[in-house]
PDB file of N, H, CA, C and O in Angstrom:
ATOM      1  N   MET A   1     -17.165 -18.396  -1.215  1.00  0.00           N
ATOM      2  CA  MET A   1     -16.830 -19.572  -0.584  1.00  0.00           C
ATOM      3  C   MET A   1     -16.407 -19.615   1.039  1.00  0.00           C
ATOM      4  O   MET A   1     -17.111 -20.478   1.563  1.00  0.00           O
ATOM      5  N   HIS A   2     -15.786 -19.187   1.726  1.00  0.00           N
ATOM      6  H   HIS A   2     -15.213 -18.486   1.300  1.00  0.00           H
ATOM      7  CA  HIS A   2     -15.917 -18.659   3.267  1.00  0.00           C
ATOM      8  C   HIS A   2     -17.105 -19.252   4.031  1.00  0.00           C
ATOM      9  O   HIS A   2     -17.186 -20.097   4.923  1.00  0.00           O
ATOM     10  N   ASP A   3     -18.067 -18.453   3.313  1.00  0.00           N
ATOM     11  H   ASP A   3     -18.001 -17.767   2.589  1.00  0.00           H
ATOM     12  CA  ASP A   3     -19.146 -18.997   4.399  1.00  0.00           C
ATOM     13  C   ASP A   3     -19.917 -20.049   4.386  1.00  0.00           C
ATOM     14  O   ASP A   3     -20.834 -20.437   5.111  1.00  0.00           O
ATOM     15  N   LYS A   4     -18.942 -20.812   2.606  1.00  0.00           N
ATOM     16  H   LYS A   4     -18.197 -20.497   2.017  1.00  0.00           H
ATOM     17  CA  LYS A   4     -19.270 -22.229   2.928  1.00  0.00           C
ATOM     18  C   LYS A   4     -18.320 -23.097   3.588  1.00  0.00           C
ATOM     19  O   LYS A   4     -18.462 -24.319   3.539  1.00  0.00           O
ATOM     20  N   GLY A   5     -17.323 -22.525   4.225  1.00  0.00           N
ATOM     21  H   GLY A   5     -17.208 -21.533   4.265  1.00  0.00           H
ATOM     22  CA  GLY A   5     -17.205 -23.102   4.800  1.00  0.00           C
ATOM     23  C   GLY A   5     -15.090 -23.548   4.449  1.00  0.00           C
ATOM     24  O   GLY A   5     -14.283 -24.363   4.897  1.00  0.00           O
ATOM     25  N   VAL A   6     -15.072 -22.455   3.459  1.00  0.00           N
ATOM     26  H   VAL A   6     -15.727 -21.793   3.096  1.00  0.00           H
ATOM     27  CA  VAL A   6     -13.637 -23.399   2.762  1.00  0.00           C
ATOM     28  C   VAL A   6     -12.941 -22.754   3.858  1.00  0.00           C
ATOM     29  O   VAL A   6     -13.469 -22.268   4.858  1.00  0.00           O
ATOM     30  N   ALA A   7     -11.654 -22.797   3.565  1.00  0.00           N
ATOM     31  H   ALA A   7     -11.225 -23.192   2.753  1.00  0.00           H
ATOM     32  CA  ALA A   7     -10.397 -22.623   5.183  1.00  0.00           C
ATOM     33  C   ALA A   7      -9.839 -20.799   3.577  1.00  0.00           C
ATOM     34  O   ALA A   7      -9.963 -20.725   2.355  1.00  0.00           O
ATOM     35  N   ILE A   8      -9.443 -20.086   4.353  1.00  0.00           N
ATOM     36  H   ILE A   8      -9.342 -20.146   5.346  1.00  0.00           H
ATOM     37  CA  ILE A   8      -8.808 -18.984   3.875  1.00  0.00           C
ATOM     38  C   ILE A   8      -7.677 -19.377   2.842  1.00  0.00           C
ATOM     39  O   ILE A   8      -7.532 -19.130   1.645  1.00  0.00           O
ATOM     40  N   ASP A   9      -6.914 -20.104   3.791  1.00  0.00           N
ATOM     41  H   ASP A   9      -7.033 -20.304   4.763  1.00  0.00           H
ATOM     42  CA  ASP A   9      -5.535 -20.639   2.491  1.00  0.00           C
ATOM     43  C   ASP A   9      -6.219 -21.347   1.442  1.00  0.00           C
ATOM     44  O   ASP A   9      -5.971 -21.004   0.286  1.00  0.00           O
ATOM     45  N   VAL A  10      -7.175 -22.431   1.685  1.00  0.00           N
ATOM     46  H   VAL A  10      -7.377 -22.710   2.624  1.00  0.00           H
ATOM     47  CA  VAL A  10      -7.868 -22.759   0.492  1.00  0.00           C
ATOM     48  C   VAL A  10      -8.169 -21.606  -0.703  1.00  0.00           C
ATOM     49  O   VAL A  10      -8.063 -21.302  -1.891  1.00  0.00           O
ATOM     50  N   ILE A  11      -8.579 -21.276   0.475  1.00  0.00           N
ATOM     51  H   ILE A  11      -8.665 -21.523   1.440  1.00  0.00           H
ATOM     52  CA  ILE A  11      -9.552 -19.502  -1.026  1.00  0.00           C
ATOM     53  C   ILE A  11      -8.476 -19.207  -2.251  1.00  0.00           C
ATOM     54  O   ILE A  11      -8.381 -19.388  -3.465  1.00  0.00           O
ATOM     55  N   SER A  12      -7.401 -18.387  -0.671  1.00  0.00           N
ATOM     56  H   SER A  12      -7.479 -18.239   0.315  1.00  0.00           H
ATOM     57  CA  SER A  12      -6.287 -17.715  -1.103  1.00  0.00           C
ATOM     58  C   SER A  12      -5.908 -18.856  -2.782  1.00  0.00           C
ATOM     59  O   SER A  12      -6.489 -18.743  -3.862  1.00  0.00           O
ATOM     60  N   LYS A  13      -5.367 -19.335  -2.612  1.00  0.00           N
ATOM     61  H   LYS A  13      -4.895 -19.426  -1.735  1.00  0.00           H
ATOM     62  CA  LYS A  13      -5.068 -20.974  -3.441  1.00  0.00           C
ATOM     63  C   LYS A  13      -5.530 -20.378  -4.657  1.00  0.00           C
ATOM     64  O   LYS A  13      -5.275 -19.549  -5.531  1.00  0.00           O
ATOM     65  N   THR A  14      -6.454 -21.351  -4.199  1.00  0.00           N
ATOM     66  H   THR A  14      -6.661 -22.024  -3.490  1.00  0.00           H
ATOM     67  CA  THR A  14      -7.976 -21.199  -5.865  1.00  0.00           C
ATOM     68  C   THR A  14      -7.977 -19.976  -6.300  1.00  0.00           C
ATOM     69  O   THR A  14      -7.375 -20.069  -7.370  1.00  0.00           O
ATOM     70  N   LEU A  15      -8.350 -18.588  -6.115  1.00  0.00           N
ATOM     71  H   LEU A  15      -8.840 -18.513  -5.246  1.00  0.00           H
ATOM     72  CA  LEU A  15      -7.770 -17.393  -6.422  1.00  0.00           C
ATOM     73  C   LEU A  15      -6.797 -16.728  -6.947  1.00  0.00           C
ATOM     74  O   LEU A  15      -6.827 -15.721  -7.655  1.00  0.00           O
ATOM     75  N   ARG A  16      -5.787 -17.447  -6.499  1.00  0.00           N
ATOM     76  H   ARG A  16      -5.763 -18.265  -5.924  1.00  0.00           H
ATOM     77  CA  ARG A  16      -4.752 -17.085  -6.304  1.00  0.00           C
ATOM     78  C   ARG A  16      -4.145 -15.576  -6.225  1.00  0.00           C
ATOM     79  O   ARG A  16      -3.432 -14.885  -6.952  1.00  0.00           O
ATOM     80  N   MET A  17      -4.848 -15.406  -4.865  1.00  0.00           N
ATOM     81  H   MET A  17      -5.428 -15.967  -4.274  1.00  0.00           H
ATOM     82  CA  MET A  17      -4.385 -13.785  -4.524  1.00  0.00           C
ATOM     83  C   MET A  17      -4.413 -14.118  -2.460  1.00  0.00           C
ATOM     84  O   MET A  17      -5.018 -14.952  -1.786  1.00  0.00           O
ATOM     85  N   ASP A  18      -3.261 -12.778  -2.020  1.00  0.00           N
ATOM     86  H   ASP A  18      -2.770 -12.100  -2.568  1.00  0.00           H
ATOM     87  CA  ASP A  18      -2.966 -13.024  -0.875  1.00  0.00           C
ATOM     88  C   ASP A  18      -3.617 -13.337   0.632  1.00  0.00           C
ATOM     89  O   ASP A  18      -4.620 -12.760   1.049  1.00  0.00           O
ATOM     90  N   GLY A  19      -3.045 -14.117   1.205  1.00  0.00           N
ATOM     91  H   GLY A  19      -2.229 -14.586   0.866  1.00  0.00           H
ATOM     92  CA  GLY A  19      -3.847 -14.586   2.267  1.00  0.00           C
ATOM     93  C   GLY A  19      -4.538 -13.385   2.969  1.00  0.00           C
ATOM     94  O   GLY A  19      -5.733 -13.463   3.253  1.00  0.00           O
ATOM     95  N   LYS A  20      -3.744 -12.180   3.280  1.00  0.00           N
ATOM     96  H   LYS A  20      -2.773 -12.117   3.050  1.00  0.00           H
ATOM     97  CA  LYS A  20      -4.666 -11.005   3.546  1.00  0.00           C
ATOM     98  C   LYS A  20      -5.668 -10.589   3.340  1.00  0.00           C
ATOM     99  O   LYS A  20      -6.768 -10.833   3.836  1.00  0.00           O
ATOM    100  N   ALA A  21      -5.269  -9.752   2.389  1.00  0.00           N
ATOM    101  H   ALA A  21      -4.375  -9.554   1.987  1.00  0.00           H
ATOM    102  CA  ALA A  21      -6.768 -10.012   1.212  1.00  0.00           C
ATOM    103  C   ALA A  21      -8.314 -10.929   1.165  1.00  0.00           C
ATOM    104  O   ALA A  21      -9.506 -10.622   1.127  1.00  0.00           O
ATOM    105  N   VAL A  22      -7.485 -12.264   1.193  1.00  0.00           N
ATOM    106  H   VAL A  22      -6.517 -12.514   1.224  1.00  0.00           H
ATOM    107  CA  VAL A  22      -8.336 -13.199   0.989  1.00  0.00           C
ATOM    108  C   VAL A  22      -9.163 -12.581   2.808  1.00  0.00           C
ATOM    109  O   VAL A  22     -10.258 -12.020   2.786  1.00  0.00           O
ATOM    110  N   ARG A  23      -8.785 -12.703   3.494  1.00  0.00           N
ATOM    111  H   ARG A  23      -7.895 -13.158   3.512  1.00  0.00           H
ATOM    112  CA  ARG A  23      -9.508 -12.344   5.513  1.00  0.00           C
ATOM    113  C   ARG A  23      -9.752 -11.226   5.277  1.00  0.00           C
ATOM    114  O   ARG A  23     -10.719 -10.878   5.956  1.00  0.00           O
ATOM    115  N   LYS A  24      -9.334 -10.334   4.569  1.00  0.00           N
ATOM    116  H   LYS A  24      -8.549 -10.616   4.017  1.00  0.00           H
ATOM    117  CA  LYS A  24      -9.908  -9.097   4.598  1.00  0.00           C
ATOM    118  C   LYS A  24     -11.533  -8.888   4.169  1.00  0.00           C
ATOM    119  O   LYS A  24     -12.480  -8.306   4.699  1.00  0.00           O
ATOM    120  N   TYR A  25     -11.346  -9.682   2.910  1.00  0.00           N
ATOM    121  H   TYR A  25     -10.577 -10.154   2.480  1.00  0.00           H
ATOM    122  CA  TYR A  25     -13.157  -9.481   2.379  1.00  0.00           C
ATOM    123  C   TYR A  25     -14.061 -10.517   3.091  1.00  0.00           C
ATOM    124  O   TYR A  25     -15.205 -10.278   3.478  1.00  0.00           O
ATOM    125  N   ALA A  26     -13.247 -11.996   3.248  1.00  0.00           N
ATOM    126  H   ALA A  26     -12.318 -12.191   2.933  1.00  0.00           H
ATOM    127  CA  ALA A  26     -14.382 -12.678   3.699  1.00  0.00           C
ATOM    128  C   ALA A  26     -15.515 -12.122   5.192  1.00  0.00           C
ATOM    129  O   ALA A  26     -16.711 -12.299   5.425  1.00  0.00           O
ATOM    130  N   HIS A  27     -13.810 -11.026   6.333  1.00  0.00           N
ATOM    131  H   HIS A  27     -12.839 -10.882   6.143  1.00  0.00           H
ATOM    132  CA  HIS A  27     -14.136 -10.894   7.429  1.00  0.00           C
ATOM    133  C   HIS A  27     -15.136  -9.525   6.883  1.00  0.00           C
ATOM    134  O   HIS A  27     -15.999  -9.386   7.749  1.00  0.00           O
ATOM    135  N   ALA A  28     -15.313  -8.580   5.882  1.00  0.00           N
ATOM    136  H   ALA A  28     -14.612  -8.693   5.178  1.00  0.00           H
ATOM    137  CA  ALA A  28     -15.460  -7.500   5.798  1.00  0.00           C
ATOM    138  C   ALA A  28     -17.041  -8.090   5.691  1.00  0.00           C
ATOM    139  O   ALA A  28     -17.589  -8.969   5.025  1.00  0.00           O
ATOM    140  N   THR A  29     -17.674  -6.645   7.216  1.00  0.00           N
ATOM    141  H   THR A  29     -17.229  -5.931   7.756  1.00  0.00           H
ATOM    142  CA  THR A  29     -19.227  -6.901   7.175  1.00  0.00           C
ATOM    143  C   THR A  29     -20.190  -5.893   6.283  1.00  0.00           C
ATOM    144  O   THR A  29     -21.303  -6.153   5.826  1.00  0.00           O
ATOM    145  N   THR A  30     -19.358  -4.543   6.161  1.00  0.00           N
ATOM    146  H   THR A  30     -18.453  -4.332   6.532  1.00  0.00           H
ATOM    147  CA  THR A  30     -19.536  -3.597   5.129  1.00  0.00           C
ATOM    148  C   THR A  30     -18.895  -3.228   4.230  1.00  0.00           C
ATOM    149  O   THR A  30     -17.715  -3.152   4.572  1.00  0.00           O
ATOM    150  N   VAL A  31     -19.093  -2.880   2.979  1.00  0.00           N
ATOM    151  H   VAL A  31     -20.051  -2.941   2.701  1.00  0.00           H
ATOM    152  CA  VAL A  31     -18.496  -1.711   2.259  1.00  0.00           C
ATOM    153  C   VAL A  31     -17.461  -0.661   2.396  1.00  0.00           C
ATOM    154  O   VAL A  31     -16.682  -0.306   1.512  1.00  0.00           O
ATOM    155  N   GLU A  32     -17.550  -0.167   3.706  1.00  0.00           N
ATOM    156  H   GLU A  32     -18.183  -0.455   4.424  1.00  0.00           H
ATOM    157  CA  GLU A  32     -16.342   0.812   3.992  1.00  0.00           C
ATOM    158  C   GLU A  32     -15.355  -0.198   4.608  1.00  0.00           C
ATOM    159  O   GLU A  32     -14.199   0.143   4.856  1.00  0.00           O
ATOM    160  N   GLY A  33     -15.659  -1.028   4.773  1.00  0.00           N
ATOM    161  H   GLY A  33     -16.599  -1.305   4.572  1.00  0.00           H
ATOM    162  CA  GLY A  33     -14.589  -2.049   5.565  1.00  0.00           C
ATOM    163  C   GLY A  33     -13.874  -2.841   4.480  1.00  0.00           C
ATOM    164  O   GLY A  33     -13.681  -4.053   4.584  1.00  0.00           O
ATOM    165  N   LEU A  34     -13.589  -2.306   3.710  1.00  0.00           N
ATOM    166  H   LEU A  34     -13.745  -1.321   3.625  1.00  0.00           H
ATOM    167  CA  LEU A  34     -13.089  -3.427   2.122  1.00  0.00           C
ATOM    168  C   LEU A  34     -11.866  -2.236   2.243  1.00  0.00           C
ATOM    169  O   LEU A  34     -10.673  -2.534   2.192  1.00  0.00           O
ATOM    170  N   PHE A  35     -12.411  -0.705   2.427  1.00  0.00           N
ATOM    171  H   PHE A  35     -13.380  -0.463   2.468  1.00  0.00           H
ATOM    172  CA  PHE A  35     -11.652   0.571   2.248  1.00  0.00           C
ATOM    173  C   PHE A  35     -10.209   0.304   3.212  1.00  0.00           C
ATOM    174  O   PHE A  35     -10.332  -0.308   4.273  1.00  0.00           O
ATOM    175  N   ALA A  36      -8.924   0.777   2.794  1.00  0.00           N
ATOM    176  H   ALA A  36      -8.823   1.275   1.933  1.00  0.00           H
ATOM    177  CA  ALA A  36      -8.108   0.655   3.685  1.00  0.00           C
ATOM    178  C   ALA A  36      -7.966   1.726   4.498  1.00  0.00           C
ATOM    179  O   ALA A  36      -8.232   2.620   3.695  1.00  0.00           O
ATOM    180  N   PRO A  37      -7.646   2.483   5.919  1.00  0.00           N
ATOM    181  CA  PRO A  37      -7.373   3.264   5.910  1.00  0.00           C
ATOM    182  C   PRO A  37      -6.346   4.439   5.836  1.00  0.00           C
ATOM    183  O   PRO A  37      -5.202   4.142   5.492  1.00  0.00           O
ATOM    184  N   PRO A  38      -6.628   5.713   6.117  1.00  0.00           N
ATOM    185  CA  PRO A  38      -5.852   6.654   5.009  1.00  0.00           C
ATOM    186  C   PRO A  38      -4.549   6.437   5.713  1.00  0.00           C
ATOM    187  O   PRO A  38      -4.551   6.185   6.918  1.00  0.00           O
ATOM    188  N   ARG A  39      -3.344   6.528   4.973  1.00  0.00           N
ATOM    189  H   ARG A  39      -3.342   6.733   3.994  1.00  0.00           H
ATOM    190  CA  ARG A  39      -1.710   6.338   5.122  1.00  0.00           C
ATOM    191  C   ARG A  39      -1.671   7.736   5.619  1.00  0.00           C
ATOM    192  O   ARG A  39      -2.201   8.719   5.100  1.00  0.00           O
ATOM    193  N   GLN A  40      -0.753   7.655   7.025  1.00  0.00           N
ATOM    194  H   GLN A  40      -0.323   6.856   7.446  1.00  0.00           H
ATOM    195  CA  GLN A  40       0.089   8.663   7.803  1.00  0.00           C
ATOM    196  C   GLN A  40       0.344   9.783   6.364  1.00  0.00           C
ATOM    197  O   GLN A  40      -0.082  10.911   6.114  1.00  0.00           O
ATOM    198  N   SER A  41       1.400   8.663   5.498  1.00  0.00           N
ATOM    199  H   SER A  41       1.745   7.747   5.700  1.00  0.00           H
ATOM    200  CA  SER A  41       2.023   9.590   4.287  1.00  0.00           C
ATOM    201  C   SER A  41       1.209  10.427   3.722  1.00  0.00           C
ATOM    202  O   SER A  41       1.663  11.455   3.220  1.00  0.00           O
ATOM    203  N   ARG A  42      -0.361  10.104   3.692  1.00  0.00           N
ATOM    204  H   ARG A  42      -0.731   9.269   4.100  1.00  0.00           H
ATOM    205  CA  ARG A  42      -1.024  10.771   2.574  1.00  0.00           C
ATOM    206  C   ARG A  42      -1.228  11.878   3.472  1.00  0.00           C
ATOM    207  O   ARG A  42      -1.803  12.811   2.910  1.00  0.00           O
ATOM    208  N   LYS A  43      -0.921  12.102   4.795  1.00  0.00           N
ATOM    209  H   LYS A  43      -0.454  11.345   5.251  1.00  0.00           H
ATOM    210  CA  LYS A  43      -1.834  12.837   5.920  1.00  0.00           C
ATOM    211  C   LYS A  43      -0.670  13.790   5.731  1.00  0.00           C
ATOM    212  O   LYS A  43      -0.701  15.011   5.881  1.00  0.00           O
ATOM    213  N   MET A  44       0.524  12.916   5.323  1.00  0.00           N
ATOM    214  H   MET A  44       0.549  11.924   5.202  1.00  0.00           H
ATOM    215  CA  MET A  44       1.870  14.416   5.604  1.00  0.00           C
ATOM    216  C   MET A  44       2.637  14.942   4.137  1.00  0.00           C
ATOM    217  O   MET A  44       3.662  15.589   3.925  1.00  0.00           O
ATOM    218  N   LEU A  45       1.629  14.339   3.278  1.00  0.00           N
ATOM    219  H   LEU A  45       0.797  13.813   3.450  1.00  0.00           H
ATOM    220  CA  LEU A  45       2.063  15.204   2.007  1.00  0.00           C
ATOM    221  C   LEU A  45       0.709  16.662   1.665  1.00  0.00           C
ATOM    222  O   LEU A  45       0.960  17.698   1.050  1.00  0.00           O
ATOM    223  N   GLN A  46      -0.982  16.194   2.428  1.00  0.00           N
ATOM    224  H   GLN A  46      -1.187  15.353   2.928  1.00  0.00           H
ATOM    225  CA  GLN A  46      -1.056  17.065   1.959  1.00  0.00           C
ATOM    226  C   GLN A  46      -1.213  18.674   2.537  1.00  0.00           C
ATOM    227  O   GLN A  46      -2.289  19.231   2.757  1.00  0.00           O
ATOM    228  N   PRO A  47      -0.318  19.065   2.660  1.00  0.00           N
ATOM    229  CA  PRO A  47       0.235  20.346   2.939  1.00  0.00           C
ATOM    230  C   PRO A  47       1.112  21.022   1.604  1.00  0.00           C
ATOM    231  O   PRO A  47       1.252  22.206   1.301  1.00  0.00           O
ATOM    232  N   CYS A  48       1.861  19.258   0.662  1.00  0.00           N
ATOM    233  H   CYS A  48       1.747  18.296   0.909  1.00  0.00           H
ATOM    234  CA  CYS A  48       2.137  19.642   0.131  1.00  0.00           C
ATOM    235  C   CYS A  48       1.483  19.256  -1.870  1.00  0.00           C
ATOM    236  O   CYS A  48       2.072  18.908  -2.893  1.00  0.00           O
ATOM    237  N   ALA A  49      -0.006  19.584  -1.518  1.00  0.00           N
ATOM    238  H   ALA A  49      -0.484  19.866  -0.686  1.00  0.00           H
ATOM    239  CA  ALA A  49      -0.245  18.602  -2.898  1.00  0.00           C
ATOM    240  C   ALA A  49      -0.788  18.991  -3.966  1.00  0.00           C
ATOM    241  O   ALA A  49      -1.179  18.541  -5.043  1.00  0.00           O
ATOM    242  N   GLU A  50      -0.683  20.378  -3.141  1.00  0.00           N
ATOM    243  H   GLU A  50      -0.365  20.743  -2.266  1.00  0.00           H
ATOM    244  CA  GLU A  50      -0.587  21.519  -4.789  1.00  0.00           C
ATOM    245  C   GLU A  50       0.018  21.960  -5.769  1.00  0.00           C
ATOM    246  O   GLU A  50      -0.232  22.379  -6.899  1.00  0.00           O
ATOM    247  N   TYR A  51       1.638  21.625  -4.527  1.00  0.00           N
ATOM    248  H   TYR A  51       1.841  21.284  -3.609  1.00  0.00           H
ATOM    249  CA  TYR A  51       3.046  21.705  -4.942  1.00  0.00           C
ATOM    250  C   TYR A  51       2.919  19.763  -6.357  1.00  0.00           C
ATOM    251  O   TYR A  51       2.997  19.351  -7.514  1.00  0.00           O
ATOM    252  N   LEU A  52       2.670  19.375  -4.819  1.00  0.00           N
ATOM    253  H   LEU A  52       2.606  19.710  -3.879  1.00  0.00           H
ATOM    254  CA  LEU A  52       2.946  18.175  -5.970  1.00  0.00           C
ATOM    255  C   LEU A  52       2.700  17.694  -7.841  1.00  0.00           C
ATOM    256  O   LEU A  52       3.416  17.289  -8.757  1.00  0.00           O
ATOM    257  N   ASN A  53       0.937  18.122  -7.591  1.00  0.00           N
ATOM    258  H   ASN A  53       0.355  18.451  -6.847  1.00  0.00           H
ATOM    259  CA  ASN A  53      -0.203  18.247  -8.508  1.00  0.00           C
ATOM    260  C   ASN A  53       0.481  19.380  -9.639  1.00  0.00           C
ATOM    261  O   ASN A  53       0.129  19.454 -10.816  1.00  0.00           O
ATOM    262  N   MET A  54       1.186  19.950  -9.206  1.00  0.00           N
ATOM    263  H   MET A  54       1.472  19.889  -8.250  1.00  0.00           H
ATOM    264  CA  MET A  54       1.605  21.445 -10.440  1.00  0.00           C
ATOM    265  C   MET A  54       3.378  20.501 -11.128  1.00  0.00           C
ATOM    266  O   MET A  54       3.889  20.493 -12.249  1.00  0.00           O
ATOM    267  N   ARG A  55       3.664  20.063 -10.242  1.00  0.00           N
ATOM    268  H   ARG A  55       3.250  20.069  -9.332  1.00  0.00           H
ATOM    269  CA  ARG A  55       5.097  19.206 -10.913  1.00  0.00           C
ATOM    270  C   ARG A  55       5.018  18.389 -11.425  1.00  0.00           C
ATOM    271  O   ARG A  55       5.905  17.953 -12.159  1.00  0.00           O
ATOM    272  N   TRP A  56       3.575  17.702 -11.173  1.00  0.00           N
ATOM    273  H   TRP A  56       2.854  18.056 -10.577  1.00  0.00           H
ATOM    274  CA  TRP A  56       3.093  16.079 -11.933  1.00  0.00           C
ATOM    275  C   TRP A  56       2.914  16.725 -12.873  1.00  0.00           C
ATOM    276  O   TRP A  56       3.583  16.262 -13.797  1.00  0.00           O
ATOM    277  N   GLN A  57       1.931  18.228 -13.393  1.00  0.00           N
ATOM    278  H   GLN A  57       1.388  18.605 -12.643  1.00  0.00           H
ATOM    279  CA  GLN A  57       1.064  18.523 -14.886  1.00  0.00           C
ATOM    280  C   GLN A  57       2.272  19.142 -15.190  1.00  0.00           C
ATOM    281  O   GLN A  57       2.141  19.710 -16.275  1.00  0.00           O
ATOM    282  N   GLU A  58       3.655  19.331 -14.623  1.00  0.00           N
ATOM    283  H   GLU A  58       3.761  18.870 -13.742  1.00  0.00           H
ATOM    284  CA  GLU A  58       4.747  19.333 -15.549  1.00  0.00           C
ATOM    285  C   GLU A  58       5.034  19.180 -16.398  1.00  0.00           C
ATOM    286  O   GLU A  58       5.197  19.763 -17.470  1.00  0.00           O
ATOM    287  N   GLY A  59       5.260  17.202 -15.444  1.00  0.00           N
ATOM    288  H   GLY A  59       5.127  16.728 -14.574  1.00  0.00           H
ATOM    289  CA  GLY A  59       5.527  16.394 -16.305  1.00  0.00           C
ATOM    290  C   GLY A  59       6.945  15.318 -15.455  1.00  0.00           C
ATOM    291  O   GLY A  59       7.762  14.468 -15.808  1.00  0.00           O
ATOM    292  N   CYS A  60       6.601  15.931 -14.377  1.00  0.00           N
ATOM    293  H   CYS A  60       5.937  16.622 -14.091  1.00  0.00           H
ATOM    294  CA  CYS A  60       7.765  15.598 -13.618  1.00  0.00           C
ATOM    295  C   CYS A  60       7.447  13.952 -13.030  1.00  0.00           C
ATOM    296  O   CYS A  60       6.905  13.965 -11.925  1.00  0.00           O
ATOM    297  N   THR A  61       7.593  13.154 -13.359  1.00  0.00           N
ATOM    298  H   THR A  61       8.034  13.144 -14.257  1.00  0.00           H
ATOM    299  CA  THR A  61       7.177  11.812 -13.027  1.00  0.00           C
ATOM    300  C   THR A  61       7.927  10.638 -12.475  1.00  0.00           C
ATOM    301  O   THR A  61       7.734   9.422 -12.499  1.00  0.00           O
ATOM    302  N   ASP A  62       9.004  11.553 -11.882  1.00  0.00           N
ATOM    303  H   ASP A  62       9.161  12.541 -11.863  1.00  0.00           H
ATOM    304  CA  ASP A  62       9.739  11.112 -11.076  1.00  0.00           C
ATOM    305  C   ASP A  62       9.765  11.457  -9.255  1.00  0.00           C
ATOM    306  O   ASP A  62      10.478  12.302  -8.714  1.00  0.00           O
ATOM    307  N   SER A  63       8.675  10.442  -8.503  1.00  0.00           N
ATOM    308  H   SER A  63       8.096   9.756  -8.943  1.00  0.00           H
ATOM    309  CA  SER A  63       9.058  10.684  -7.294  1.00  0.00           C
ATOM    310  C   SER A  63       9.792  11.564  -6.673  1.00  0.00           C
ATOM    311  O   SER A  63       9.253  12.419  -5.970  1.00  0.00           O
ATOM    312  N   GLY A  64      11.326  11.495  -6.846  1.00  0.00           N
ATOM    313  H   GLY A  64      11.764  10.801  -7.417  1.00  0.00           H
ATOM    314  CA  GLY A  64      12.841  11.854  -6.105  1.00  0.00           C
ATOM    315  C   GLY A  64      12.771  12.551  -5.751  1.00  0.00           C
ATOM    316  O   GLY A  64      12.810  12.909  -4.574  1.00  0.00           O
ATOM    317  N   ARG A  65      12.536  13.381  -7.309  1.00  0.00           N
ATOM    318  H   ARG A  65      12.503  13.091  -8.265  1.00  0.00           H
ATOM    319  CA  ARG A  65      12.919  15.099  -7.710  1.00  0.00           C
ATOM    320  C   ARG A  65      12.352  15.584  -6.730  1.00  0.00           C
ATOM    321  O   ARG A  65      13.050  15.988  -5.800  1.00  0.00           O
ATOM    322  N   PRO A  66      10.698  15.696  -6.654  1.00  0.00           N
ATOM    323  CA  PRO A  66       9.921  16.461  -5.878  1.00  0.00           C
ATOM    324  C   PRO A  66      10.649  15.884  -4.174  1.00  0.00           C
ATOM    325  O   PRO A  66      11.009  16.626  -3.260  1.00  0.00           O
ATOM    326  N   PHE A  67      10.668  14.952  -4.191  1.00  0.00           N
ATOM    327  H   PHE A  67      10.376  14.349  -4.933  1.00  0.00           H
ATOM    328  CA  PHE A  67      10.421  14.619  -2.530  1.00  0.00           C
ATOM    329  C   PHE A  67      11.972  15.334  -2.430  1.00  0.00           C
ATOM    330  O   PHE A  67      11.923  16.112  -1.477  1.00  0.00           O
ATOM    331  N   ARG A  68      13.358  15.365  -3.068  1.00  0.00           N
ATOM    332  H   ARG A  68      13.398  14.734  -3.842  1.00  0.00           H
ATOM    333  CA  ARG A  68      13.743  16.611  -2.820  1.00  0.00           C
ATOM    334  C   ARG A  68      13.438  18.144  -3.290  1.00  0.00           C
ATOM    335  O   ARG A  68      14.338  18.973  -3.155  1.00  0.00           O
ATOM    336  N   GLU A  69      13.070  18.258  -3.451  1.00  0.00           N
ATOM    337  H   GLU A  69      12.338  17.584  -3.561  1.00  0.00           H
ATOM    338  CA  GLU A  69      12.579  20.272  -4.144  1.00  0.00           C
ATOM    339  C   GLU A  69      11.949  19.977  -2.320  1.00  0.00           C
ATOM    340  O   GLU A  69      12.286  20.798  -1.468  1.00  0.00           O
ATOM    341  N   ILE A  70      11.359  19.176  -2.056  1.00  0.00           N
ATOM    342  H   ILE A  70      11.085  18.509  -2.749  1.00  0.00           H
ATOM    343  CA  ILE A  70      10.473  19.725  -0.741  1.00  0.00           C
ATOM    344  C   ILE A  70      11.193  19.726   0.777  1.00  0.00           C
ATOM    345  O   ILE A  70      10.980  20.398   1.786  1.00  0.00           O
ATOM    346  N   GLN A  71      12.190  18.605   0.446  1.00  0.00           N
ATOM    347  H   GLN A  71      12.363  18.059  -0.374  1.00  0.00           H
ATOM    348  CA  GLN A  71      12.692  18.705   2.011  1.00  0.00           C
ATOM    349  C   GLN A  71      13.527  20.301   1.663  1.00  0.00           C
ATOM    350  O   GLN A  71      14.127  20.893   2.560  1.00  0.00           O
TER     351      GLN A  71
END
């Protein structure tokens, strides 16, 4: 739609999508351009990943509890 000259806000309303998402898809030149960059929180949690996975497997799906345990 964007290639045919349709405005981002019109596409957004037509597809019922957020305008930022439509803009991201419309301006992406590669598939990799669609992927979100790694978030800082993921990098910060990496040292705790094994522990968090273990707690998840134990049935602890409330994020607040392991957060307090890690603190």
